[in-house]
N, C-alpha and C positions, 0 to 999 in steps of 0.2 A: 477241638472245635476249630474249624477253619474261619479265619477272619481276614478281611481286606479293609484297611483303614486309609481313607484318603485325607490329605491335608494340603494346604497351600492356596485354597480359594480365597476370594475376597473381592473388594471393590477396586476397580482400576479405571483410569480414563482411557478413552479410545486412543489407540496407538501404543499403549503401554504393554507390559509383559507380566506374566505370572508363571510360576513353575509349580505344577501339581505333583504330589508324591503319593504313592500307594504302597503301604507296607503290608506284607502278607505274613500271616502266622498260622500255626496249626498244622501245616505241612509245607513241604518245599514245592515251589512252582517253577523250579529251574528247568523242568522239561515240559512246561506248559506254555502255550500261546497266551499272551496277555493283551487286553484291549482297554480302550477308553471310549465311553459313550457319553452322550449328553441329552438332557431333556429340558426343554423350555416349557413354561406354563401353557397348558392346553394342547401340547404337541406330543407326538410319540417319541420314545427314546430312539436316538439316532447314532449310528456309528461315527466315530471321530478318527480313531487310529488303532492299529494293531501291530504287534511285533512277535516274531517267531521266538521259540524258546532259546535259540542260539543268538538272539540279538540281530544286528544288521540294521538296514536303513528304515524299516517300517513301511507300513501301508496307510494311506490317508484318504479321508473323504475329500472330494474336490473342493469343498468349501473352506478347508483349512490347509490344503497343500501349499507348501512354501512358507507357511507362517508357524505351524506347529511341528514339534519334533518329539517322537516317542523314543524312549530308551529304557534300558533295564540294567540292574546290577544283581546278578543271580546270587552273588555272595551275601548280599544284604536282603535278598528276597523282596526287592523293591523295584517298582516300575515308575517312570517319570513321564510327565507331559510338559514340555517347555512350550509356552504359548507366547508368541510375539505378534506385534502389530494387531493387537486385539481390536475388535469391532463391536458395536452395540449388539449386533446379531449373534455374537458369541455368548451372550448372556444365557445361562442355563445352570442346572445342577449337573455336575460332571461325576460320572461313575466309573470306577475301575472294575474290571472283570477278569476272571481267570478261567481258562478252558481246561478240560481234562486232557486234551490232546496237544501234541506239539504244534500242529497246524492242520487245518482243513478249510474248505471253502466257506464253512459256516461262520468263520471268525468275523465276517463282515456284517453279521446279524446278531441280535440278542440271543438267538437260539444256539449259538456256538459256544456259550459260556455257562458254566455251572455255579460259579461263585461270584458274588457281587458285593461291593462295598456299599456304605450307607449314603455316599454322595457328598460332594462339597460344592457350595454355591459360588459361582463366578458371575459377577455383575460388572458390565462394561458401560460406563457413562460417556455421554458426548462431551 
């Protein structure tokens, strides 16, 4: 059974940092694109960041570019999201996702992913 388990969420003051982790089990995702999405109350789930199976610099939503960094460790079947300079508007449940493919244009949307974690709450206070 495929599982994605996020951790690292919590409460932080504006300007602070958090590092989210997503551990995958049940199959290897070393050849899959991985992504992070978030969903605030009353809003749709939105794209945050994605990374190719081979790693590299990642791709980001404009709202987080320059503040968030996605990375992965294929040996550990884990993907990370380093979040710096957090703002109250970053408050949301953050979800990790894994695609079946190495990369395609759909990775910027929820439709590009087949596996999802349960989410971890990030709350940024003033």
